[in-house]
C-alpha positions as CSV (number, residue, x, y, z in Angstrom):
1,X,183.6,-159.5,54.7
2,X,185.5,-162.7,54.2
3,X,183.8,-165.6,52.6
4,X,184.2,-167.5,55.8
5,X,182.4,-164.9,57.9
6,X,179.7,-164.2,55.3
7,X,178.8,-167.9,55.1
8,X,175.4,-168.3,56.8
9,X,176.3,-171.8,58.1
10,X,179.4,-170.7,60.0
11,X,177.4,-168.7,62.5
12,X,180.2,-168.5,65.0
13,X,178.5,-171.1,67.3
14,X,180.2,-174.3,66.3
15,X,181.2,-177.1,68.8
16,X,184.8,-175.9,69.0
17,X,186.1,-173.2,71.3
18,X,185.0,-171.8,74.6
19,X,181.8,-169.9,75.3
20,X,183.7,-166.7,75.4
21,X,185.4,-167.4,72.1
22,X,182.0,-168.1,70.5
23,X,180.6,-164.9,71.9
24,X,183.6,-162.9,70.6
25,X,183.3,-164.5,67.2
26,X,179.6,-163.8,67.1
27,X,180.3,-160.1,68.0
28,X,182.9,-159.9,65.3
29,X,180.7,-161.4,62.6
30,X,177.8,-159.2,63.8
31,X,180.0,-156.1,63.2
32,X,181.0,-157.4,59.8
33,X,177.4,-158.1,58.8
34,X,176.4,-154.6,60.0
35,X,179.1,-153.1,57.8
36,X,178.2,-155.3,54.8
37,X,174.5,-154.6,55.0
38,X,175.1,-150.8,55.2
39,X,177.8,-150.5,52.6
40,X,175.1,-150.0,50.0
41,X,171.9,-151.6,48.9
42,X,172.1,-155.2,50.1
43,X,171.1,-157.9,47.6
44,X,168.3,-160.3,48.4
45,X,171.0,-163.0,48.7
46,X,172.8,-160.9,51.3
47,X,169.6,-160.4,53.3
48,X,168.6,-164.1,53.2
49,X,172.1,-165.1,54.3
50,X,172.1,-162.6,57.1
51,X,168.7,-163.9,58.4
52,X,170.1,-167.5,58.3
53,X,173.2,-166.4,60.3
54,X,171.1,-164.4,62.8
55,X,168.9,-167.5,63.5
56,X,171.6,-168.6,65.9
57,X,171.0,-167.3,69.4
58,X,174.5,-165.9,70.0
59,X,174.5,-164.2,66.6
60,X,171.1,-162.6,67.3
61,X,172.2,-161.3,70.7
62,X,175.4,-159.9,69.2
63,X,173.6,-158.1,66.4
64,X,170.9,-156.8,68.7
65,X,173.6,-155.2,70.8
66,X,175.0,-153.4,67.8
67,X,171.6,-152.1,66.9
68,X,171.1,-150.8,70.4
69,X,174.5,-149.1,70.3
70,X,173.7,-147.3,67.1
71,X,170.4,-146.1,68.5
72,X,172.2,-144.7,71.5
73,X,174.8,-143.1,69.3
74,X,172.2,-141.3,67.3
75,X,170.7,-139.9,70.5
76,X,174.1,-138.8,71.7
77,X,174.8,-137.2,68.3
78,X,171.9,-134.8,69.0
79,X,173.3,-133.7,72.3
80,X,174.6,-130.1,71.8
81,X,177.3,-130.6,74.5
82,X,178.8,-133.5,72.6
83,X,178.5,-131.7,69.3
84,X,180.6,-128.8,70.9
85,X,183.2,-131.3,72.1
86,X,183.3,-132.9,68.6
87,X,183.8,-129.6,67.0
88,X,186.6,-128.7,69.4
89,X,188.3,-132.0,68.8
90,X,188.1,-131.6,65.1
91,X,190.3,-128.5,65.4
92,X,193.1,-130.6,66.9
93,X,194.3,-132.9,64.1
94,X,197.1,-134.6,66.1
95,X,194.7,-135.5,69.0
96,X,192.1,-136.6,66.5
97,X,194.6,-138.8,64.6
98,X,195.7,-140.3,67.9
99,X,192.1,-141.3,68.7
100,X,191.7,-142.8,65.3
101,X,194.9,-144.9,65.6
102,X,193.9,-146.1,69.1
103,X,190.3,-147.0,68.0
104,X,190.8,-148.5,64.6
105,X,189.7,-152.1,64.6
106,X,192.1,-154.7,63.0
107,X,189.6,-155.5,60.2
108,X,185.9,-154.8,59.5
109,X,183.7,-152.6,61.6
110,X,184.0,-153.4,65.3
111,X,181.8,-151.8,67.9
112,X,182.8,-152.9,71.3
113,X,180.7,-150.8,73.6
114,X,179.6,-147.3,74.4
115,X,183.2,-146.2,75.0
116,X,183.9,-146.6,71.3
117,X,180.7,-144.8,70.4
118,X,181.6,-141.9,72.7
119,X,185.2,-141.8,71.4
120,X,183.9,-141.6,67.8
121,X,181.9,-138.6,68.8
122,X,185.1,-136.9,70.1
123,X,186.7,-137.1,66.7
124,X,183.8,-135.3,65.1
125,X,182.2,-138.3,63.4
126,X,179.7,-140.9,64.5
127,X,180.9,-144.5,63.9
128,X,177.5,-145.7,62.7
129,X,175.7,-145.8,59.5
130,X,172.1,-146.1,58.5
131,X,171.1,-149.6,59.8
132,X,169.5,-152.3,57.7
133,X,166.2,-151.3,59.3
134,X,164.2,-151.3,62.5
135,X,163.2,-154.7,63.9
136,X,159.9,-155.3,65.7
137,X,158.9,-158.5,67.3
138,X,156.4,-160.1,69.7
139,X,156.6,-162.8,72.3
140,X,154.4,-165.9,72.4
141,X,150.8,-164.7,73.1
142,X,151.6,-161.1,72.4
143,X,150.2,-158.8,69.6
144,X,151.6,-155.5,68.6
145,X,150.5,-152.5,66.5
146,X,153.2,-150.5,64.7
147,X,152.8,-147.2,63.0
148,X,155.5,-146.4,60.3
149,X,156.6,-143.0,59.4
150,X,155.1,-143.2,55.9
151,X,151.6,-143.7,57.4
152,X,151.5,-147.5,56.9
153,X,150.7,-149.7,59.9
154,X,151.7,-153.3,60.8
155,X,149.9,-155.6,63.2
156,X,152.2,-158.4,64.4
157,X,150.7,-161.6,65.7
158,X,152.1,-163.9,68.3
159,X,155.8,-164.9,68.2
160,X,156.5,-162.9,65.1
161,X,159.3,-160.6,63.9
162,X,159.5,-158.1,61.0
163,X,162.3,-155.8,59.8
164,X,161.4,-152.5,58.2
165,X,163.5,-150.3,56.0
166,X,161.9,-147.2,54.5
167,X,164.1,-145.8,51.7
168,X,163.7,-143.0,49.3
169,X,162.9,-145.3,46.3
170,X,161.0,-148.1,48.0
171,X,159.7,-149.5,51.3
172,X,161.2,-152.9,52.0
173,X,160.2,-155.2,54.8
174,X,161.3,-158.7,55.8
175,X,159.0,-161.0,57.8
176,X,161.5,-163.1,59.5
177,X,159.0,-165.3,61.3
178,X,155.3,-165.4,62.2
179,X,152.3,-163.5,61.0
180,X,151.6,-159.8,60.2
181,X,148.9,-157.7,58.7
182,X,150.1,-154.7,56.6
183,X,147.9,-151.6,55.9
184,X,149.9,-149.8,53.3
185,X,149.8,-146.0,52.8
186,X,149.6,-145.2,49.1
187,X,152.9,-143.9,47.6
188,X,153.4,-144.7,43.9
189,X,157.0,-143.5,44.0
190,X,157.9,-146.0,46.7
191,X,156.6,-149.6,46.2
192,X,155.9,-151.5,49.4
193,X,157.5,-154.9,49.3
194,X,157.3,-157.6,52.0
195,X,159.6,-160.6,51.8
196,X,159.1,-163.9,53.6
197,X,161.9,-166.3,52.7
198,X,162.1,-166.2,48.9
199,X,158.5,-165.0,48.5
200,X,157.9,-161.3,47.8
201,X,154.6,-159.5,48.1
202,X,154.5,-156.1,46.3
203,X,151.7,-153.6,46.9
204,X,151.0,-149.9,46.5
205,X,147.9,-149.0,48.6
206,X,146.3,-152.1,50.1
207,X,145.8,-154.2,53.2
208,X,147.1,-157.8,53.3
209,X,148.4,-160.5,55.7
210,X,151.5,-162.6,55.3
211,X,152.1,-165.6,57.4
212,X,155.5,-167.3,57.3
213,X,155.2,-170.9,58.7
214,X,157.3,-174.0,58.5
215,X,155.3,-175.4,55.6
216,X,155.4,-172.3,53.5
217,X,154.1,-168.7,53.1
218,X,150.4,-167.7,53.1
219,X,149.2,-164.4,51.7
220,X,145.7,-163.1,52.3
221,X,144.4,-159.9,50.6
222,X,141.8,-157.9,52.5
223,X,141.8,-154.8,50.2
224,X,143.4,-153.6,47.0
225,X,145.7,-155.8,44.9
226,X,149.1,-157.4,45.4
227,X,151.6,-159.3,43.2
228,X,153.2,-162.3,44.8
229,X,156.4,-163.7,43.4
230,X,158.8,-166.4,44.4
231,X,162.0,-166.3,42.3
232,X,163.4,-169.5,43.8
233,X,160.4,-171.4,42.2
234,X,160.8,-169.8,38.8
235,X,157.2,-168.9,38.7
236,X,155.5,-165.8,37.2
237,X,154.1,-163.4,39.8
238,X,150.5,-164.1,40.9
239,X,148.2,-161.2,41.3
240,X,145.6,-161.4,44.1
241,X,142.3,-159.6,44.4
242,X,140.5,-158.7,47.6
243,X,139.1,-161.8,49.4
244,X,141.7,-164.2,48.0
245,X,144.4,-166.3,49.6
246,X,147.6,-167.8,48.2
247,X,149.6,-170.6,49.7
248,X,153.2,-170.6,48.5
249,X,154.8,-174.0,49.2
250,X,158.0,-175.6,47.9
251,X,156.0,-178.2,46.0
252,X,153.3,-177.6,43.5
253,X,152.0,-174.4,41.8
254,X,150.5,-171.6,43.9
255,X,146.9,-170.7,42.9
256,X,144.6,-168.1,44.4
257,X,141.6,-169.3,46.3
258,X,138.6,-167.5,47.8
259,X,138.8,-167.0,51.6
260,X,136.7,-165.5,54.4
261,X,139.0,-162.7,55.3
262,X,137.2,-161.9,58.6
263,X,137.6,-165.4,59.8
264,X,141.3,-165.8,58.7
265,X,142.3,-162.4,60.2
266,X,140.3,-162.6,63.4
267,X,143.6,-162.6,65.3
268,X,143.8,-158.9,64.7
269,X,140.8,-158.5,67.0
270,X,142.3,-160.8,69.6
271,X,140.3,-163.9,68.6
272,X,140.7,-167.2,66.7
273,X,137.8,-168.4,64.7
274,X,137.3,-172.1,63.7
275,X,134.7,-173.1,61.2
276,X,134.4,-176.8,60.7
277,X,138.2,-177.5,61.1
278,X,139.9,-180.7,62.3
279,X,140.6,-180.8,66.1
280,X,144.3,-181.2,65.4
281,X,144.4,-178.0,63.3
282,X,142.5,-176.1,66.0
283,X,144.9,-177.3,68.7
284,X,147.9,-176.3,66.6
285,X,146.4,-172.8,66.1
286,X,145.5,-172.3,69.8
287,X,149.0,-173.5,70.8
288,X,150.5,-170.6,69.0
289,X,149.3,-168.2,71.7
290,X,150.6,-169.9,74.8
291,X,153.6,-171.8,76.0
292,X,151.3,-174.2,77.8
293,X,150.3,-176.4,75.0
294,X,147.3,-178.6,74.4
295,X,148.3,-182.2,73.5
296,X,146.1,-184.8,71.8
297,X,146.4,-188.1,73.8
298,X,145.1,-191.6,73.3
299,X,141.7,-191.7,71.7
300,X,141.5,-188.0,70.9
301,X,139.7,-187.6,67.6
302,X,142.2,-185.6,65.7
303,X,140.1,-185.3,62.6
304,X,136.8,-184.5,64.3
305,X,135.5,-181.1,63.2
306,X,135.4,-178.1,65.5
307,X,133.6,-174.8,65.3
308,X,133.9,-171.9,67.7
309,X,135.3,-168.4,68.5
310,X,137.9,-168.1,71.3
311,X,140.1,-165.3,72.7
312,X,143.7,-165.7,71.7
313,X,145.7,-167.1,74.6
314,X,142.6,-168.4,76.5
315,X,143.6,-172.0,76.4
316,X,141.3,-172.9,79.3
317,X,138.2,-171.7,77.4
318,X,139.3,-173.7,74.3
319,X,139.8,-176.8,76.3
320,X,136.4,-176.4,78.1
321,X,134.7,-175.9,74.7
322,X,136.2,-178.9,72.9
323,X,135.8,-181.3,75.8
324,X,132.1,-180.5,75.9
325,X,131.7,-180.5,72.2
326,X,133.5,-183.8,71.5
327,X,133.0,-185.5,74.9
328,X,136.7,-185.5,75.8
329,X,138.6,-185.7,79.0
330,X,141.3,-183.1,79.9
331,X,144.2,-183.9,82.2
332,X,146.9,-181.4,83.4
333,X,150.4,-182.1,82.3
334,X,153.6,-181.6,84.4
335,X,154.7,-178.9,82.0
336,X,151.6,-176.8,82.7
337,X,149.9,-178.0,79.5
338,X,146.7,-180.1,79.0
339,X,146.2,-183.5,77.4
340,X,143.0,-184.3,75.7
341,X,141.9,-187.9,75.6
342,X,138.7,-189.9,74.9
343,X,136.1,-189.4,77.6
């Protein structure tokens, strides 16, 4: 890939050019990224640059389309009728070469649609390679349980996304955003590594949570042991024991601290639990599960402490609870949210 296209900041979505031109550039760069990431074992720098590039909406749409095409191609590859066609075509060199000449992209890997995938089948070869990995995500307010082929499981919290690549020598995952609980099947021959930004969590057989937020990365260990490293901070790996939490932030050293695992991971049971936390913090947490946000208005005591257990996404119950607890007034907002003010 050229330096220009590999550069995360380019993204293909600048101010210049028409919408069609931007979409075409995003598609071209998506194909180039696909080829780059599957040409061998991608470096951490490659992966981080890729995620930065994919953060742009047009780029994400373009890359998702390529992933779907490769999935379809694999399904087609198992079709015995198409396999027979491919074998027959392979015995006709001139026709095959003609297809190749007609389909060869000017540079890089270019997947333009199912027509290209079908044509690649006709020449006896699938124009796809092993993808970087499978992506799983959740919408706001959604939770999702994922079973991996190695026996490990992932629980994704609201508005989260994780990419999984299970290779022969290791199991590598990238938490692109949000929060996830990982229950790792033991396999000493294949370390289980979760990356969130420049933070890496390495485990063998264990159960732990990783939360990637704007302010940093939080790791909570429920069972077993994990080693947490952050190469960008030039710090030695930190080993956590069950019942410990580690907050990795750009500033200051990261030190393990005891934590109530049941409270912190209550979201896996569809609940949020608050124990003597500031109202502002409770509001921020409950807002993660709904697009209709609670807003603190005039006189609302942001630092007043709140205790309670609520179902995730049940904003109404939360509002009713805190208005009673703290003698507040709730007012509907035009956007469907609620404003809390002094009663």
